[in-house]
C-alpha positions as CSV (number, residue, x, y, z in Angstrom):
1,M,45.1,234.0,91.0
2,S,41.7,234.5,92.7
3,I,38.7,232.3,91.8
4,E,35.1,233.4,91.9
5,V,32.1,231.2,91.2
6,E,28.6,232.7,91.3
7,H,25.2,231.1,91.1
8,I,26.5,227.7,90.0
9,S,24.1,224.8,89.8
10,K,24.5,221.4,88.3
11,S,22.1,218.5,87.9
12,F,22.6,215.0,86.7
13,G,19.2,213.8,85.6
14,H,17.0,214.2,88.6
15,F,19.9,214.5,91.0
16,K,20.9,218.0,92.0
17,A,24.6,218.1,92.7
18,L,25.0,221.8,93.2
19,D,22.2,224.3,94.0
20,D,23.0,228.0,93.3
21,V,26.5,227.9,94.9
22,S,28.7,231.1,95.1
23,L,32.2,231.2,96.5
24,R,35.3,233.3,96.3
25,I,38.8,231.9,96.8
26,N,41.5,234.5,97.3
27,D,44.9,234.7,95.5
28,G,47.4,232.3,97.1
29,E,44.8,230.8,99.4
30,L,44.4,227.0,100.2
31,V,40.7,226.3,100.5
32,A,39.3,222.9,101.5
33,L,35.9,221.8,100.3
34,L,34.7,219.5,103.0
35,G,31.6,217.4,103.2
36,P,30.2,213.9,103.0
37,S,29.9,211.9,99.7
38,G,27.3,213.4,97.5
39,S,27.5,216.9,99.0
40,G,28.7,218.5,95.7
41,K,32.3,219.2,96.5
42,T,33.9,217.2,93.7
43,T,31.3,218.5,91.2
44,L,32.2,222.1,92.2
45,L,35.9,221.3,91.7
46,R,35.4,219.8,88.3
47,I,33.4,222.9,87.2
48,I,36.2,225.2,88.3
49,A,38.6,223.0,86.3
50,G,36.4,223.0,83.2
51,L,35.8,219.3,83.3
52,E,32.1,219.8,83.8
53,A,29.8,222.5,82.6
54,P,27.3,224.1,85.0
55,D,23.6,224.3,84.3
56,Q,22.5,227.4,82.4
57,H,21.8,230.4,84.6
58,P,21.6,234.1,83.5
59,H,23.9,235.2,86.4
60,A,26.2,232.1,86.5
61,S,29.9,232.8,86.1
62,I,33.4,231.4,86.8
63,R,36.1,234.0,87.0
64,F,39.9,233.6,87.4
65,H,41.4,236.9,88.6
66,S,38.2,238.8,87.6
67,E,38.4,237.3,84.1
68,D,35.4,235.2,83.0
69,V,36.5,231.7,82.0
70,S,33.1,230.1,81.8
71,S,33.3,229.4,78.1
72,R,36.9,228.2,78.1
73,G,37.9,224.5,78.1
74,V,40.0,222.8,80.6
75,G,43.2,223.3,78.5
76,E,42.7,227.1,78.4
77,R,42.1,227.6,82.1
78,R,45.7,226.5,83.0
79,V,44.7,224.4,86.1
80,G,46.8,221.6,87.6
81,F,44.7,218.6,88.7
82,V,45.7,216.0,91.2
83,F,43.5,212.9,91.4
84,Q,43.0,210.4,94.2
85,H,44.5,207.5,92.3
86,Y,47.6,209.2,90.9
87,A,46.8,208.5,87.2
88,L,50.6,208.1,86.5
89,F,51.8,206.5,83.3
90,R,53.1,203.1,84.3
91,H,55.5,202.7,81.3
92,M,57.2,206.1,82.1
93,T,59.8,206.9,84.7
94,V,59.2,209.5,87.4
95,F,61.1,212.0,85.3
96,E,59.1,211.3,82.2
97,N,55.8,211.5,84.1
98,V,56.6,214.9,85.4
99,A,57.9,216.1,82.0
100,F,54.9,214.8,80.1
101,G,52.7,217.9,80.2
102,L,55.5,220.0,78.9
103,R,56.5,217.7,76.1
104,V,53.0,217.4,74.6
105,R,52.5,221.1,74.3
106,P,52.3,222.5,70.7
107,R,55.7,223.2,69.3
108,R,55.4,227.0,69.5
109,D,54.7,226.7,73.3
110,R,57.0,223.8,74.1
111,P,60.0,224.7,76.3
112,A,63.5,223.7,75.1
113,K,64.8,220.3,76.2
114,E,67.2,221.9,78.6
115,E,64.5,224.0,80.2
116,I,62.2,221.0,80.6
117,R,65.0,219.1,82.3
118,D,65.8,221.9,84.6
119,R,62.2,222.5,85.5
120,V,61.6,218.8,86.2
121,E,64.7,218.5,88.3
122,R,63.6,221.5,90.4
123,L,60.2,220.1,90.9
124,L,61.5,216.7,91.9
125,S,63.7,218.4,94.4
126,L,60.8,220.4,95.7
127,V,58.7,217.2,96.3
128,Q,61.8,215.4,97.7
129,L,62.0,212.8,95.0
130,Q,65.1,213.8,93.0
131,Q,66.8,210.5,93.8
132,F,63.9,208.5,92.3
133,S,63.8,210.2,88.9
134,K,64.7,207.0,87.0
135,R,62.3,204.7,88.8
136,Y,58.9,203.6,87.5
137,P,55.6,204.2,89.5
138,S,55.4,200.5,90.4
139,Q,58.7,200.9,92.3
140,L,57.4,203.7,94.5
141,S,55.2,203.8,97.6
142,G,51.8,205.3,97.5
143,G,52.9,208.5,99.1
144,Q,55.8,208.9,96.7
145,R,53.5,208.3,93.7
146,Q,51.1,211.0,95.0
147,R,54.0,213.4,95.2
148,V,55.0,212.6,91.6
149,A,51.4,213.4,90.6
150,L,51.6,216.7,92.3
151,A,55.0,217.5,90.7
152,R,53.4,216.7,87.3
153,A,50.5,219.0,87.9
154,L,52.9,221.8,88.9
155,A,55.2,221.3,85.9
156,V,52.9,223.1,83.5
157,E,52.9,226.2,85.8
158,P,49.2,226.2,86.5
159,K,47.4,229.3,87.7
160,V,45.3,227.1,90.0
161,L,46.0,223.8,91.7
162,L,43.0,221.5,92.2
163,L,43.3,218.4,94.4
164,D,40.5,215.8,94.5
165,E,40.8,213.6,97.6
166,P,44.6,213.3,96.9
167,F,45.4,211.2,100.0
168,G,42.2,209.1,100.1
169,A,43.8,205.9,98.9
170,L,46.7,206.0,101.4
171,D,46.9,204.6,104.9
172,A,46.4,206.9,107.9
173,K,50.1,207.3,108.8
174,V,51.1,208.2,105.3
175,R,48.2,210.6,105.0
176,Q,49.2,212.4,108.2
177,G,52.8,212.9,106.9
178,L,51.6,214.1,103.4
179,R,49.2,216.6,105.0
180,A,52.0,218.3,106.8
181,W,54.2,218.1,103.7
182,L,51.5,219.7,101.5
183,R,51.0,222.6,104.0
184,R,54.8,223.3,104.0
185,L,54.8,223.1,100.2
186,H,51.9,225.5,99.9
187,E,53.7,228.0,102.2
188,E,56.7,227.8,99.8
189,I,54.9,228.2,96.4
190,H,51.7,230.1,97.4
191,I,49.7,228.8,94.4
192,T,45.9,229.2,94.8
193,S,44.8,225.7,95.7
194,V,41.4,224.0,96.2
195,L,41.4,220.7,98.1
196,V,38.4,218.3,98.1
197,T,38.2,216.0,101.1
198,H,35.7,214.2,103.3
199,D,38.4,214.0,106.1
200,Q,37.7,216.8,108.6
201,E,41.1,216.4,110.3
202,E,42.8,216.9,106.9
203,A,40.8,220.0,106.1
204,L,41.3,221.6,109.5
205,E,45.0,220.9,109.5
206,V,45.9,221.9,106.0
207,A,43.6,224.7,104.8
208,D,43.6,228.4,105.3
209,R,39.8,228.3,105.0
210,V,37.3,225.5,105.1
211,V,34.1,225.4,103.1
212,V,31.6,222.9,104.5
213,M,29.2,221.5,102.0
214,N,26.0,219.5,102.4
215,N,23.1,218.6,100.1
216,A,24.5,220.6,97.1
217,K,24.9,223.8,99.1
218,I,27.5,225.6,101.2
219,E,26.6,225.2,104.9
220,Q,29.4,227.4,106.3
221,E,32.8,228.8,105.4
222,G,35.6,230.3,107.5
223,A,39.0,229.7,109.1
224,P,39.4,226.2,110.5
225,H,39.0,227.4,114.1
226,E,35.8,229.4,113.2
227,V,33.9,226.5,111.6
228,F,35.0,224.1,114.4
229,H,34.3,226.4,117.4
230,Q,31.5,228.6,116.0
231,A,29.3,226.2,114.0
232,K,26.3,228.0,112.5
233,T,24.2,224.9,111.7
234,E,23.5,221.6,113.3
235,F,25.1,219.8,110.4
236,V,28.4,221.6,110.8
237,M,28.3,221.0,114.5
238,K,27.8,217.2,114.0
239,F,30.1,216.8,111.0
240,L,33.2,218.5,112.6
241,G,34.4,216.4,115.4
242,Q,32.6,214.2,117.9
243,V,29.7,215.7,119.9
244,N,27.4,214.8,122.7
245,V,23.8,215.5,121.7
246,F,21.1,216.3,124.3
247,H,17.4,217.0,123.6
248,G,15.5,219.5,125.8
249,R,13.7,222.8,125.5
250,V,14.3,226.5,125.6
251,R,12.4,229.3,127.3
252,Q,13.1,232.6,128.9
253,G,16.8,232.7,128.0
254,K,17.6,229.2,129.2
255,A,18.0,225.8,127.6
256,E,16.9,223.0,129.9
257,I,18.2,219.4,129.6
258,G,16.7,217.3,132.4
259,G,17.8,219.1,135.6
260,L,20.5,221.2,133.8
261,A,20.0,224.7,132.5
262,V,22.4,226.6,130.2
263,D,22.2,230.2,129.0
264,Y,20.4,230.8,125.7
265,P,19.8,234.6,125.6
266,S,18.6,234.5,122.0
267,Y,15.2,233.1,123.1
268,K,13.3,235.1,125.7
269,D,9.8,233.9,125.1
270,E,7.9,232.3,128.0
271,A,6.5,229.6,125.7
272,A,8.8,226.6,125.6
273,R,10.2,225.2,122.3
274,P,12.1,222.0,121.6
275,A,15.8,222.4,121.3
276,T,19.0,220.3,120.7
277,V,22.1,221.0,122.8
278,Y,25.6,220.0,121.6
279,M,28.6,219.7,123.8
280,R,32.0,218.4,122.6
281,P,33.8,215.8,124.7
282,H,36.5,218.2,125.9
283,E,33.9,220.7,127.1
284,F,33.2,219.0,130.4
285,D,34.7,218.9,133.9
286,I,34.2,215.8,136.0
287,R,33.8,216.1,139.8
288,R,32.9,213.5,142.4
289,K,30.8,215.9,144.4
290,S,28.3,218.6,143.4
291,N,29.6,222.2,144.1
292,G,26.2,223.9,143.5
293,K,27.0,224.9,139.9
294,P,24.8,223.6,137.0
295,S,25.7,219.9,136.5
296,F,24.1,216.5,136.0
297,P,25.0,213.1,137.4
298,A,26.3,210.2,135.3
299,R,27.9,206.8,136.0
300,V,31.3,205.8,134.6
301,V,31.0,203.0,132.1
302,R,34.4,202.8,130.6
303,T,37.8,204.5,130.6
304,N,40.5,204.5,127.9
305,S,43.8,206.4,128.4
306,A,45.7,204.9,125.5
307,G,46.4,208.1,123.6
308,A,47.2,211.8,123.9
309,F,44.1,212.2,126.2
310,A,41.9,210.0,128.2
311,R,38.4,209.2,127.0
312,V,35.7,208.5,129.6
313,T,32.4,206.9,128.6
314,L,29.5,207.7,131.0
315,Q,25.8,207.0,131.2
316,R,23.1,209.4,132.5
317,E,20.2,208.3,134.5
318,S,18.0,208.7,131.4
319,G,20.2,206.1,129.6
320,E,22.0,208.6,127.3
321,T,25.7,208.0,126.7
322,V,28.1,210.9,127.3
323,I,31.7,211.0,126.1
324,V,34.2,213.1,128.0
325,D,37.9,213.7,127.1
326,L,40.3,214.6,129.9
327,S,44.0,215.4,129.9
328,L,46.1,212.5,131.1
329,E,47.2,214.4,134.1
330,E,43.6,215.2,135.2
331,F,42.5,211.6,134.5
332,N,45.3,210.2,136.6
333,Q,44.4,212.6,139.5
334,L,40.7,211.6,139.4
335,A,41.5,207.9,139.3
336,L,37.9,207.1,138.1
337,A,36.5,203.6,138.7
338,E,34.0,202.0,136.4
339,G,30.5,202.1,138.0
340,E,31.3,205.2,140.0
341,L,28.7,208.0,140.1
342,V,30.1,211.5,139.3
343,H,28.9,215.0,138.3
344,L,29.5,216.5,134.8
345,Y,29.9,220.2,134.5
346,P,29.5,221.7,131.0
347,K,32.1,224.3,130.1
348,N,30.4,225.2,126.8
349,A,27.2,224.4,124.9
350,R,25.7,225.2,121.5
351,V,21.9,225.3,121.4
352,F,19.9,224.9,118.2
353,I,16.1,225.4,117.7
354,P,14.2,225.7,114.4
355,E,15.5,228.7,112.5
356,V,17.5,229.9,115.5
357,A,21.1,229.0,116.2
358,V,24.0,230.2,118.3
């Protein structure tokens, strides 16, 4: 079931939550709407669900599989919705929670008792909770309750699954496990899914495609590796992962940061313009001696190797802090000492100037 939204805007009083947003989600795709609080991602999700109505626009539309559903209510759109805080019925068992959406259907649409039982048991097996069917929500962990909420959303056989910060209330270790589980589940059932999150790691790990939102608009969309490695705007560059930020200028195909120059072929004018250069922590080599290639000196301030990689904090002569990530093997070979002066060699850089980005 594909989803297409076109020219969608939404205001709450003087606050503009969405500003002429258009997006297509392909059949069977898991798309993450990623952005900071207030960027518009949850409002877009609620409009897709039918929980909110967009502002009037002559060309606005919401289509499921090319069929316009703009005038249909949430019950007619057949969406499954999973909230951050589970919204489970505390007085019902796990089984009854999952069966609820089927049992409240009009009599003509309600499955037989045996069919409801079989469907609920299949879903509990799918979310690995069949042994907890007689327990109440208070007897489950947070991760288990979230899986019950997901099973309940799937029980009504929705055309689309919408998830609003589903793991936001859980601790980091549980979230990590549920992300991997959700990805495996999606590969098994292939239901068109939209996940709202502000957690970049979650979006990059789980989604087929990431839609980065900011200030009521879509900044960039693409496969996880595309938005991470090929950021089109400064916001995307800063929002996805840690970056080192340097201020300099561009002219004649070069970006200059202090004594360092990096290629920037998009700008060939002789007149210099201010520019911002971004380099991620893993995009540096550290050497004790200059080898003649473009580099800049920095002094080691702190090292931390307690993790999958080693993080080195350095300070340039200008006072700017630089963060560099090294493999543990390279870190151990270098044996850096705090206070030591070294040379940093950029392996990659993204340059942004007004109205021009690469």
